[in-house]
C-alpha positions as CSV (number, residue, x, y, z in Angstrom):
1,M,54.2,9.1,-230.7
2,R,53.7,11.2,-227.6
3,R,50.6,12.8,-229.2
4,K,49.1,9.5,-230.0
5,L,49.5,8.3,-226.4
6,T,48.0,11.5,-225.1
7,A,45.1,11.2,-227.5
8,L,44.6,7.6,-226.5
9,A,44.7,8.5,-222.8
10,L,42.1,11.2,-223.3
11,L,39.9,8.9,-225.2
12,T,40.1,6.3,-222.5
13,V,39.3,8.8,-219.7
14,T,36.4,10.1,-221.7
15,A,35.0,6.6,-222.3
16,L,35.3,5.8,-218.6
17,A,33.7,9.1,-217.6
18,T,30.7,8.6,-219.8
19,S,30.2,4.9,-218.8
20,T,30.4,5.5,-215.1
21,P,26.8,6.6,-214.5
22,A,25.4,3.5,-216.2
23,Q,27.6,1.3,-214.1
24,A,26.7,3.2,-210.9
25,A,23.0,2.5,-211.6
26,S,23.6,-1.3,-211.6
27,E,23.7,-3.5,-208.5
28,L,25.5,-6.8,-208.0
29,Q,23.0,-9.5,-207.2
30,M,22.8,-13.3,-207.0
31,V,20.0,-13.8,-209.6
32,Y,19.6,-17.5,-209.4
33,S,21.1,-20.2,-207.1
34,S,21.7,-24.0,-207.4
35,L,21.5,-24.3,-211.2
36,P,23.1,-26.8,-213.5
37,Y,26.0,-25.4,-215.5
38,D,24.2,-25.2,-218.9
39,V,21.1,-23.6,-217.4
40,C,23.3,-21.0,-215.6
41,I,25.0,-20.1,-218.9
42,S,21.7,-20.0,-220.8
43,F,20.1,-17.7,-218.2
44,G,23.2,-15.4,-218.2
45,Q,23.1,-15.0,-221.9
46,S,19.3,-14.4,-222.0
47,G,19.7,-11.7,-219.4
48,V,22.1,-9.9,-221.7
49,Q,19.8,-10.3,-224.7
50,T,16.8,-8.9,-222.8
51,G,18.8,-6.0,-221.4
52,R,18.6,-7.0,-217.7
53,W,22.4,-7.0,-217.3
54,Q,25.6,-6.8,-219.3
55,T,28.1,-8.3,-216.9
56,W,27.4,-11.7,-215.4
57,W,29.1,-14.9,-214.3
58,C,28.4,-18.3,-212.8
59,S,30.1,-19.3,-209.5
60,T,30.4,-22.8,-208.1
61,H,28.0,-23.7,-205.2
62,Y,28.5,-26.7,-203.0
63,P,25.2,-27.6,-201.4
64,Q,25.5,-29.4,-198.1
65,T,22.6,-31.8,-198.9
66,Y,24.5,-33.5,-201.7
67,P,28.2,-34.0,-200.8
68,G,30.4,-34.2,-203.9
69,Y,27.8,-32.7,-206.1
70,Y,28.0,-29.0,-207.0
71,T,25.7,-26.5,-208.7
72,Y,26.2,-22.9,-210.0
73,D,24.9,-19.5,-208.8
74,L,24.3,-16.8,-211.4
75,W,25.6,-13.4,-210.4
76,A,25.0,-10.2,-212.4
77,Y,25.1,-6.5,-212.2
78,V,21.4,-5.9,-212.6
79,Y,20.1,-2.6,-214.0
């Protein structure tokens, strides 16, 4: 059991070490702002499909011009 845990730990460390340079090359950016929810999701998925980013999310944005109405901002780690 101890050998399995050691092997798993070494595999995890190796995977992290090999993936770090690719992650270091990416930069967190707000790609789009004030989008409807479905458009934010669609743009996020298309960015993955085209290879622009792998990690993305939509955050809530409350514009001051429309009280009670909110939109979404698309954030991504862009390569």
